[in-house]
C-alpha positions as CSV (number, residue, x, y, z in Angstrom):
1,M,110.1,111.5,103.9
2,N,107.0,112.5,101.9
3,S,104.9,112.0,105.0
4,P,105.2,110.6,108.6
5,L,102.9,107.7,107.9
6,G,103.9,104.2,107.2
7,V,103.2,100.5,107.6
8,A,104.4,98.7,110.7
9,A,106.0,95.2,110.7
10,G,103.5,92.6,109.7
11,P,101.6,93.2,106.5
12,L,104.5,93.7,104.1
13,L,105.6,90.1,103.5
14,N,107.6,90.6,100.3
15,S,108.6,93.2,97.7
16,R,105.2,93.1,96.0
17,W,103.4,94.1,99.1
18,V,106.0,96.8,99.7
19,E,105.6,98.2,96.2
20,G,101.8,98.1,96.4
21,Y,101.6,100.0,99.7
22,A,104.3,102.5,98.5
23,R,102.1,103.3,95.5
24,L,99.1,103.7,97.9
25,G,101.0,106.5,99.6
26,F,102.5,104.9,102.7
27,D,106.0,106.4,102.9
28,I,107.6,104.3,105.7
29,L,107.6,100.7,104.7
30,T,108.6,97.9,107.1
31,Y,109.6,94.6,105.5
32,A,108.8,91.8,108.0
33,T,110.0,89.5,109.3
34,V,113.4,88.1,108.4
35,R,115.5,85.4,110.1
36,S,118.8,83.6,109.5
37,V,116.9,80.5,108.7
38,A,113.6,79.6,107.0
39,W,110.8,79.5,109.5
40,P,107.3,78.2,108.9
41,A,104.1,79.9,109.9
42,H,101.7,78.4,112.4
43,P,98.9,76.3,110.9
44,L,95.5,77.8,110.1
45,P,93.6,79.5,111.6
46,N,96.3,82.1,112.6
47,I,94.3,85.3,112.4
48,R,90.9,85.8,114.0
49,Y,88.5,88.6,114.8
50,V,88.2,89.1,118.5
51,E,86.5,91.2,121.2
52,N,89.4,92.3,123.5
53,S,89.1,92.7,127.3
54,E,91.6,93.2,130.1
55,Q,92.3,89.5,130.7
56,V,91.1,87.6,127.7
57,A,90.0,88.1,124.1
58,V,86.9,86.3,122.7
59,V,86.6,85.2,119.1
60,S,84.1,87.2,117.1
61,R,82.5,86.5,113.7
62,R,83.1,90.0,112.4
63,P,84.8,93.4,113.4
64,S,83.3,95.0,116.5
65,A,81.5,98.3,116.5
66,N,84.7,99.9,117.9
67,G,86.7,98.9,114.8
68,T,88.7,95.9,113.6
69,T,90.6,94.0,116.3
70,V,92.3,90.7,115.5
71,A,94.3,88.0,117.3
72,V,97.4,87.1,115.4
73,S,99.3,83.8,115.8
74,L,101.6,83.5,112.8
75,G,104.8,82.5,114.6
76,A,107.0,85.2,112.9
77,P,107.6,83.2,109.7
78,S,110.5,83.9,107.3
79,R,111.7,82.9,103.9
80,E,115.2,81.5,103.4
81,P,117.9,84.1,103.7
82,D,118.9,83.8,100.0
83,V,115.3,84.5,99.1
84,W,114.6,87.4,101.3
85,R,117.9,89.1,100.7
86,K,117.2,89.3,97.0
87,D,113.6,90.3,97.6
88,V,114.7,93.1,100.0
89,R,116.8,94.5,97.1
90,R,113.8,94.4,94.8
91,A,111.7,96.1,97.5
92,K,114.2,98.9,97.8
93,E,114.3,99.4,94.0
94,R,110.5,99.6,93.8
95,I,109.9,102.4,96.4
96,G,109.9,106.0,95.4
97,E,111.6,109.3,96.4
98,G,110.8,110.4,99.9
99,Q,110.0,106.8,101.0
100,I,112.1,104.6,103.2
101,L,112.5,100.9,103.7
102,I,112.8,99.4,107.2
103,V,113.6,95.7,107.6
104,N,112.4,94.0,110.8
105,V,115.0,91.4,111.9
106,L,114.5,88.6,114.4
107,G,117.2,86.4,115.9
108,T,116.5,82.7,116.0
109,P,117.6,80.8,119.1
110,R,119.3,77.5,118.5
111,P,118.3,74.4,120.5
112,D,121.8,74.1,121.9
113,G,122.7,77.8,121.7
114,D,123.3,80.4,124.4
115,A,122.6,84.1,124.6
116,E,125.8,85.0,122.8
117,A,124.7,82.8,119.8
118,L,121.3,84.6,119.7
119,I,123.1,88.0,119.8
120,D,125.3,86.9,116.9
121,D,122.2,85.8,115.0
122,Y,120.6,89.2,115.3
123,A,123.8,90.9,114.2
124,M,124.1,88.7,111.2
125,C,120.5,89.2,110.0
126,A,120.9,93.0,110.5
127,A,124.1,93.1,108.4
128,W,122.4,91.1,105.6
129,A,119.4,93.4,105.7
130,E,121.7,96.5,105.4
131,E,123.6,94.9,102.5
132,S,120.3,94.2,100.8
133,G,119.3,97.9,100.9
134,A,117.5,98.6,104.2
135,D,117.4,102.3,105.1
136,A,117.0,101.3,108.7
137,I,116.9,98.1,110.8
138,E,114.1,97.4,113.2
139,V,115.3,95.0,115.9
140,H,112.4,92.7,116.9
141,L,112.5,92.6,120.7
142,T,108.8,91.7,121.2
143,A,109.6,88.0,120.8
144,P,109.7,85.5,123.8
145,D,112.9,85.4,125.8
146,P,114.1,81.8,125.3
147,F,116.3,82.0,128.4
148,A,113.8,83.2,130.9
149,E,112.5,80.9,133.7
150,Q,109.1,82.7,133.6
151,P,107.4,83.9,130.4
152,R,108.6,87.3,129.3
153,M,109.6,89.2,126.1
154,L,113.1,90.0,125.1
155,Y,112.7,93.7,125.7
156,E,111.8,92.9,129.3
157,N,115.3,91.3,129.7
158,V,117.0,94.7,129.5
159,L,120.5,93.4,129.7
160,L,120.1,91.0,126.8
161,A,118.1,93.6,124.8
162,A,120.9,96.1,125.3
163,Q,123.5,93.5,124.2
164,I,121.5,92.7,121.0
165,L,121.2,96.4,120.1
166,Y,124.8,97.0,120.8
167,R,126.0,94.3,118.4
168,V,123.5,95.4,115.8
169,R,124.4,99.1,116.1
170,T,128.1,98.5,115.9
171,G,127.7,96.2,112.9
172,V,125.7,98.4,110.6
173,G,125.8,101.9,109.3
174,V,122.1,102.7,109.1
175,P,119.7,103.7,111.9
176,V,118.7,101.0,114.4
177,L,115.2,101.0,115.8
178,A,114.1,99.0,118.9
179,R,110.7,97.4,118.6
180,L,109.1,97.4,122.1
181,G,105.9,96.1,123.7
182,P,103.8,97.3,126.6
183,F,105.4,98.0,130.0
184,R,104.2,97.4,133.5
185,S,104.7,101.0,134.6
186,P,106.0,104.4,133.4
187,R,109.2,103.8,135.5
188,H,109.8,100.5,133.8
189,L,109.4,102.1,130.4
190,H,111.8,104.9,131.4
191,D,114.4,102.6,132.7
192,T,114.3,100.4,129.7
193,A,114.3,103.2,127.1
194,T,117.2,104.9,129.0
195,R,119.2,101.7,129.1
196,L,118.7,101.0,125.4
197,A,119.1,104.7,124.2
198,P,122.9,104.5,123.5
199,W,122.4,101.9,120.9
200,A,119.0,102.9,119.4
201,S,118.2,105.6,116.9
202,G,114.5,105.3,117.9
203,Y,111.7,103.2,119.4
204,V,108.8,101.5,117.7
205,L,105.9,101.0,120.2
206,V,103.4,99.4,121.0
207,P,102.7,96.8,118.2
208,G,100.2,94.8,120.3
209,V,99.3,93.3,123.6
210,H,99.3,89.6,124.5
211,R,96.1,87.9,125.7
212,R,94.6,84.4,126.1
213,V,92.2,83.9,123.2
214,V,89.1,81.7,123.6
215,D,86.1,80.9,121.5
216,N,82.5,81.4,122.6
217,K,82.7,78.1,124.6
218,G,85.8,79.2,126.5
219,Q,88.1,76.8,124.6
220,A,91.5,77.9,123.3
221,A,91.0,79.6,119.9
222,F,94.4,78.5,118.5
223,E,95.5,74.9,118.7
224,G,99.1,73.9,119.4
225,S,102.0,74.5,121.8
226,G,103.0,78.1,122.5
227,R,99.7,79.5,121.3
228,E,98.0,79.9,124.6
229,R,98.7,83.7,124.6
230,V,98.9,85.5,121.3
231,E,99.2,89.1,120.1
232,I,96.1,91.2,119.9
233,V,96.3,94.1,117.4
234,G,93.9,96.7,116.0
235,A,91.4,99.2,117.3
236,D,90.9,97.9,120.8
237,T,94.6,98.2,121.6
238,F,94.7,102.0,121.1
239,P,94.1,103.0,124.7
240,I,97.0,100.9,126.0
241,A,99.4,101.7,123.1
242,S,98.7,105.5,123.1
243,R,99.1,105.8,126.8
244,Q,102.6,104.2,126.6
245,I,103.5,106.3,123.6
246,L,102.6,109.4,125.5
247,E,104.6,108.3,128.5
248,M,107.6,107.8,126.2
249,L,107.1,111.3,124.7
250,V,106.9,112.8,128.2
251,W,110.2,111.2,129.2
252,R,111.8,112.5,126.0
253,K,110.5,116.0,126.7
254,A,112.0,115.8,130.1
255,G,115.4,115.2,128.6
256,A,115.9,111.6,129.5
257,W,117.2,111.0,125.9
258,D,116.6,112.3,122.4
259,R,115.4,109.4,120.2
260,A,112.8,109.1,117.5
261,V,109.4,107.7,118.6
262,L,107.5,105.7,115.9
263,A,104.0,105.2,117.2
264,V,102.0,102.0,116.4
265,G,99.1,100.2,118.0
266,G,95.4,100.6,117.3
267,I,95.9,103.6,114.9
268,T,92.8,102.8,112.9
269,S,91.7,106.3,112.0
270,V,93.3,109.4,110.5
271,E,92.2,111.3,113.6
272,R,94.2,108.9,115.9
273,A,97.3,109.2,113.6
274,E,97.1,113.0,113.6
275,W,96.6,113.2,117.3
276,L,99.7,111.2,118.1
277,L,101.7,113.3,115.7
278,R,100.5,116.5,117.3
279,E,101.6,115.0,120.7
280,G,105.1,114.7,119.4
281,A,105.5,111.3,117.7
282,D,107.9,111.4,114.8
283,A,105.8,109.0,112.7
284,T,102.7,106.9,112.9
285,L,102.7,103.3,111.6
286,V,99.6,101.2,110.9
287,A,99.3,97.5,110.4
288,T,95.7,96.3,110.9
289,A,94.4,99.5,109.3
290,A,96.7,99.0,106.3
291,I,95.1,95.6,105.6
292,F,91.5,96.5,106.2
293,D,91.7,100.1,104.9
294,P,94.3,100.3,102.1
295,Y,93.2,103.8,101.2
296,F,94.1,105.0,104.7
297,A,97.2,106.9,103.4
298,A,95.2,108.7,100.7
299,R,92.7,110.0,103.3
300,F,95.6,110.9,105.6
301,R,97.2,113.0,102.9
302,Q,93.9,114.6,102.0
303,A,93.2,115.6,105.6
304,R,96.7,117.1,105.9
305,A,96.2,119.1,102.6
306,T,92.8,120.3,103.8
307,A,94.3,121.4,107.1
308,V,97.1,123.4,105.4
309,A,94.6,125.0,103.0
């Protein structure tokens, strides 16, 4: 790759976005999100500025002094498979030498389907993405577990996550990345990463944290079922994300497994990106920063060139 900097799953909705950010100098480009069926986005508003805290995030009129932090409640929308498969091919054709295309795939549970049907759905989407030109597959495991009695994410159901990765890994010939969220403890992180390591080429973490989001009157900021807790991304998530990334790197140094670590979460400055790379991350991916600071990659490259000089 030309550089270890890229765009995480989220901003690059189609080949035009991929091409635009490739030209801006981002070299790892994540096409997101694709499903086996068309899936609509949640109604507006679905992105709002917030001030994040430990238990709740409060809607703000503008970015905070600490940087841009937003609540995202999009619902992981996707175009029809016939549309996105053709568009992924276009995206692959429009990136340059030294750049790679990752496709983020999300299985869609059927109303009458079981876990095996969900696993099959992930595997089918991954195979389609590879056929369309993906250089790597990112398996979206930070979605709700549809079979859990208590709310949790798919990566927290380690057995199901491992089965999904196994089916994807044995069905494609390109690297497979596991997208993971925050963990309750370093031991939980270690146990999950170790269990998934045989079927993953690397890990992408931590894309965001989930919080209840309210307005200045304490009312829910997003209307509708399933939007009580949404993903918080951007500057304020860096302390949580970076701590878990460092824990992952420590376990890797200890020899638990040898897998790539792609760092994401609150990387809103070149200094944060460089710090994580010095600590051992194989790449740093930005999402919120890519949207609000499209020249991030240019400043990243300039800083690296100055350091070398």
